[in-house]
C-alpha positions in Angstrom: -7.3 21.5 -26.4 -7.3 19.3 -28.7 -10.9 17.5 -28.0 -10.2 13.7 -28.0 -6.9 12.4 -27.6 -4.9 10.0 -30.0 -5.8 6.7 -28.8 -9.8 7.5 -29.0 -10.8 8.5 -25.2 -12.3 12.2 -24.5 -9.6 14.5 -23.5 -10.0 16.1 -19.8 -11.8 19.5 -21.4 -14.9 16.8 -23.1 -15.1 15.2 -19.9 -16.2 18.2 -18.0 -18.5 19.3 -20.8 -20.3 16.1 -21.1 -20.6 16.4 -17.3 -22.3 19.4 -17.1 -24.5 18.4 -20.2 -24.9 15.1 -18.3 -26.2 16.8 -15.5 -28.7 18.7 -17.2 -30.2 15.6 -18.3 -30.3 14.1 -15.2 -31.3 17.1 -13.7 -34.6 17.6 -15.9 -35.3 14.5 -16.2 -39.3 13.3 -15.1 -39.8 12.5 -11.2 -40.6 8.3 -13.0 -38.1 8.0 -14.6 -35.5 9.5 -11.4 -36.8 7.7 -8.9 -36.8 4.2 -10.7 -33.7 4.8 -12.0 -32.4 5.8 -8.6 -34.4 2.7 -7.1 -32.6 0.3 -10.3 -29.0 2.0 -8.6 -29.9 1.0 -5.3 -30.8 -2.4 -6.1 -27.3 -2.7 -8.0 -24.6 -1.2 -5.4 -26.8 -3.8 -3.1 -26.2 -6.8 -5.1 -22.3 -5.6 -5.5 -22.3 -6.0 -1.8 -23.8 -9.4 -1.7 -21.0 -10.0 -3.9 -18.5 -8.5 -1.9 -19.4 -10.6 1.1 -19.4 -13.7 -0.4 -15.8 -12.7 -1.8 -14.5 -11.9 1.8 -16.1 -14.1 4.4 -13.7 -17.0 3.1 -11.2 -16.1 7.1 -8.5 -18.6 5.4 -7.7 -15.8 2.7 -6.1 -13.6 4.5 -7.6 -10.1 4.5 -4.3 -8.5 2.9 -6.4 -10.8 -0.2 -9.8 -10.6 0.8 -9.5 -6.9 0.7 -7.8 -6.7 -3.1 -10.7 -9.2 -3.2 -13.6 -7.8 -1.9 -13.0 -4.6 -4.2 -12.8 -5.9 -7.4 -16.5 -8.2 -6.7 -17.8 -4.3 -5.4 -16.7 -3.0 -8.7 -19.9 -4.8 -10.5 -22.0 -2.5 -8.8 -20.5 0.6 -10.5 -20.1 -1.0 -13.7 -23.8 -2.0 -13.9 -25.1 1.6 -13.3 -22.9 3.2 -15.6 -23.2 -0.1 -18.1 -27.1 -0.9 -17.6 -28.4 2.9 -17.0 -29.1 3.7 -13.4 -29.2 6.9 -11.5 -26.4 6.8 -8.3 -26.7 9.6 -5.4 -23.3 9.8 -5.1 -22.1 10.6 -8.7 -25.1 12.7 -9.4 -23.1 14.8 -7.1 -21.4 15.4 -10.9 -24.3 18.0 -11.6 -22.6 20.5 -9.0 -20.9 21.0 -12.4 -24.4 22.0 -14.3 -25.2 24.3 -11.2 -22.0 26.2 -11.2 -22.0 26.9 -14.9 -25.8 28.0 -14.1 -26.9 25.8 -17.0 -29.5 24.2 -14.1 -31.1 25.8 -11.0 -30.3 24.8 -7.0 -33.4 23.5 -7.0 -33.3 21.1 -9.4 -29.8 20.3 -8.2 -31.6 19.2 -4.8 -34.8 17.7 -6.5 -32.2 15.4 -8.0 -30.2 14.5 -5.1 -32.9 14.1 -2.5 -35.8 11.7 -5.3 -31.9 9.4 -6.0 -31.2 9.5 -3.0 -34.5 7.6 -1.6 -34.3 5.8 -4.3 -31.2 4.4 -4.0 -32.4 3.7 -0.4 -35.4 2.0 -1.3 -34.0 -0.5 -4.4 -31.0 -1.1 -1.3 -33.6 -2.3 1.1 -35.2 -4.4 -1.2 -31.9 -6.5 -2.3 -31.6 -6.8 1.6 -35.2 -8.5 2.0 -34.3 -10.8 -1.0 -30.7 -12.0 0.9 -32.1 -13.0 3.8 -34.9 -14.2 2.9 -33.3 -16.3 0.5 -31.0 -17.7 3.6 -27.6 -16.8 1.8 -26.3 -15.6 5.5 -26.7 -19.8 5.7 -24.1 -20.2 3.3 -20.3 -21.2 4.5 -21.9 -22.4 7.9 -23.0 -19.0 8.5 -19.8 -17.0 7.8 -21.7 -14.9 5.6 -24.2 -14.0 8.0 -21.4 -13.4 10.5 -19.4 -11.8 8.4 -22.4 -9.2 7.2 -22.9 -8.5 11.1 -19.3 -7.3 11.2 -19.6 -5.2 8.5 -22.1 -3.7 9.6 -20.9 -3.2 13.7 -17.7 -2.1 12.2 -19.4 0.3 10.5 -21.1 2.2 12.7 -19.0 1.8 15.3 -16.4 4.9 13.6 -17.1 8.3 14.7 -18.7 11.1 13.6 -15.8 12.8 12.4 -14.0 9.0 11.5 -16.7 7.9 8.7 -17.1 12.2 7.7 -13.4 11.5 6.4 -14.0 8.2 5.4 -16.8 9.5 3.1 -14.8 12.1 1.6 -11.7 9.8 0.3 -14.6 7.2 -1.0 -16.3 9.3 -3.6 -13.4 11.1 -4.3 -12.7 7.6 -5.5 -16.6 6.8 -7.2 -16.5 10.3 -8.8 -12.9 9.9 -10.4 -14.4 6.1 -12.2 -17.3 7.8 -12.9 -15.0 10.7 -14.6 -12.9 8.4 -16.0 -15.6 5.9 -17.3 -17.6 8.7 -19.7 -13.7 9.3 -21.5 -14.1 5.8 -22.5 -15.8 5.0 -26.2 -16.4 1.0 -25.5 -17.5 -1.1 -22.7 -13.9 -2.1 -22.0 -12.9 1.1 -22.2 -15.6 1.8 -19.4 -15.5 -1.4 -17.2 -11.6 -0.8 -16.7 -11.8 2.9 -16.2 -14.4 1.9 -13.2 -12.4 -1.1 -11.4 -9.5 -0.1 -10.2 -10.2 3.1 -8.4 -13.6 1.0 -7.1 -11.3 -1.4 -5.5 -9.1 1.1 -4.3 -12.4 2.9 -2.1 -13.7 -0.9 -0.9 -10.0 -1.8 -0.1 -9.2 0.7 2.1 -12.0 0.7 3.8 -13.6 4.1 3.0 -17.3 4.9 3.6 -20.2 4.8 0.4 -23.6 6.4 1.5 -25.3 3.8 -0.8 -23.6 0.7 0.3 -24.2 1.4 3.8 -27.5 0.9 2.4 -27.6 -2.1 2.2 -24.1 -3.2 4.6 -26.0 -1.9 7.9 -29.5 -2.9 7.6 -28.7 -6.3 6.2 -27.1 -6.7 9.5 -29.5 -5.1 12.1 -31.6 -7.8 10.5 -29.1 -10.1 11.3 -29.1 -9.3 14.5 -32.2 -10.7 15.5 -31.5 -13.6 13.9 -30.4 -16.2 16.8 -28.3 -18.6 14.9 -26.1 -15.4 13.3 -26.3 -13.9 16.6 -25.1 -16.4 18.9 -21.9 -17.9 15.6 -21.5 -14.5 15.6 -20.7 -13.8 19.7 -18.5 -16.6 19.8 -16.9 -16.9 16.7 -15.6 -13.6 17.7 -15.5 -12.8 21.7 -18.3 -9.7 21.5 -21.0 -10.1 23.6 -23.2 -7.4 23.4 -24.5 -5.7 19.7 -25.9 -2.5 21.7 -23.8 -0.7 18.8 -25.7 -1.8 16.3 -28.9 0.0 16.2 -30.9 1.9 13.6 -29.6 5.3 15.4 -26.0 4.3 15.1 -27.2 3.4 11.6 -28.1 7.6 11.0 -26.7 9.5 13.0 -22.5 7.6 12.9 -22.6 6.6 9.5 -25.4 7.6 7.1 -25.5 10.7 8.1 -21.5 11.8 8.3 -20.7 9.1 4.8 -23.4 11.5 3.2 -21.9 14.5 3.8 -18.8 13.1 3.3 -19.8 11.9 -0.1 -20.7 14.7 -1.2 -17.5 17.1 -0.5 -16.1 14.4 -1.7 -17.2 14.0 -5.1 -18.4 16.9 -5.5 -16.3 19.6 -4.2 -12.9 17.4 -4.2 -13.5 16.5 -8.0 -16.3 18.2 -9.9 -15.9 21.8 -8.9 -12.5 21.5 -9.2 -12.8 20.6 -13.1 -15.4 22.9 -13.3 -13.5 25.7 -12.1 -9.8 24.1 -14.2 -12.6 24.3 -17.3 -15.4 26.1 -17.1 -15.8 28.5 -14.6 -14.6 31.8 -17.1 -17.9 30.8 -18.8 -19.6 32.1 -16.5 
């Protein structure tokens, strides 16, 4: 098979080899660099989450168009990760390719996932702090804050299985966006490759663990704001926010979504391409 297509994009086989080599490089990066790049990715995804709320809080837009606009806005996060350079846990599920070809050990794989995951969490929480104390929640006569609470409450109200499956679907699309970006040669190639899969996953309401490290903690903080809470209850008719807790964040959302993201990105994309193109080398 030709390594490069006529349109100057890497072929699928070459992309698989690139994913393998990048996996080795990422797994062997220093602890300090891995954590710092993980924090950066968390901030990038959280900033995209803030942009998503901005794009969707105007109810006059209509639900379908709001989802489309929100998906386009959220694409900013992965564009920053890929172009600026950062370590995103959901994207790093592709390290499973390097593990399957025996280029890295299970220990190195898990080390990367754990460090990047908690780096992503720190970056996300940092942006929660900045967005809240910059009083973004006041925008649109509290519409920004109300929308933030609606998003968080909806995410913790799903059951374990629903969020597991939505996590699988989300990271299939996120990892495919990264996969497509690997084939591109220019910034324009990579940006265009990212936009459509990310818009699809966000508009579809699928669940991304790192994005939820921004959305749900932001909702938890907003819950303690009397002005936002009263405005939310008045607008939505919801009289209780008892479901929105740290426990529901972890048990109902973050744990199942994280597992789903690993399955969707690592197994249903990474392992499939490893089997098609690289397994005979092992």
